[in-house]
N, C-alpha and C positions, 0 to 999 in steps of 0.2 A: 099354704106354701108359703115359705118366707120370701118376701120381695127383694130381688137383687138390686141393691142400690149401688151407685157408683163406688162409695166407701167399702161396701162389701166386696165386689168385685176387685178392687185394689186389694183388700186383704188377702182375697183368695189367691191371687196371682203371685203376692209376694210369699206366702205359706208355700204355694206350689213351687216357686222358684229357690226357696231355701231349704227345702225338703232333698236330701243327698239321695234317697231313694228315686224320686222323680228325676233328678237330674242325671243319675246312671241310668234309668229306663230312655230318658230321651235321646241321651248320647248315643246310646247302643242302636236305638231306632234310626237315627240320623245315618250311623255307619252301615248297618245292614240293610237299610231302606235303599240303597245306590243299587241297581238293577245288576251291575256287573260284580260289584261285591256278593251279593246275594246269590250269583250265579257260581262265583269262586267258591264261596260256603259251602254249598251244594255239592259241587264237583269233590271238594275235599272231605266232605261229609261221607262218600263213597269210598274213597282210599286218599292216601297221600300221593301228592303229585309234585314233579318237578317244575319249574317254571314255564319250561318249554311244551310240558303237558296242559298246562292250564291255557297256555296261548293256542296251541290247536285245538283243545276241546272247545275253546269259546270263539275260536276264529277271531281273536283280536290281536292287535299290535302288541309287542314287547314293551314299549313305555307304558302304554295304557295298562297293561296286566301289572307290570312293576308298581306303578303308581298305587293301584288299588291293593295289591299285596302289602306293599310298605304301610299302607293307612291299617289294615286289618291285622299286620303284626305289632304295629305300634300300640293298637288297642287292646293286644293280647287276644283276639278272636282266633288268630293261628298262630303257629310257631315252626320254625326252621330246625333243621338238622343236617348236617354235611354229610354228603354221599359223594365222596371222591371230590371232585373240584366243582359239585354242583350242590345247591340246594334242595331239600325235598320238605315241602309244606304240607302241614297236616293242620286239622282242626282243634282248637282247644277245648277239650269237654270242660275242665274248670270254670272257664268263663260263660259257656251256655248254662251251666248248672246255678251260677252266681245269677245270671240274666233269667233263669226260669224262677229262683226262688223270689227276686224281686218283683217279676210280673204276676206270680201268685198272690204275694202280698197286696199288691195293688189291685188285682182283680178281687180278691178277699174283701176289701174295703169297699169296692164298688157294689159288690153283692150284700153287703152289709147295710147298705143304705135302705132307708124305708122312704120311698118317694111317693 
């Protein structure tokens, strides 16, 4: 087994940081790794919801839910549509398909290593 020298570790870190697939995966994990955002995604996976429905279901304050919904929407994990004067939120299947594809590629790389 190859010894991991300080230079080798620096090279690995640099390659990891410069890899756009790794960056995408890291960012996704940071966003959905938050407990409240994960709960929101699970709720929206069951059915589209209004903000008030999310607040009631998760028993969280409106400012807290709005904050997390805004982050999820900015990163395209969810999208909204107008329902009268309210917004209805739903999960973005496209974003999760992209995440799954990147995850599978990364997992395939791990499985292909012969340690």
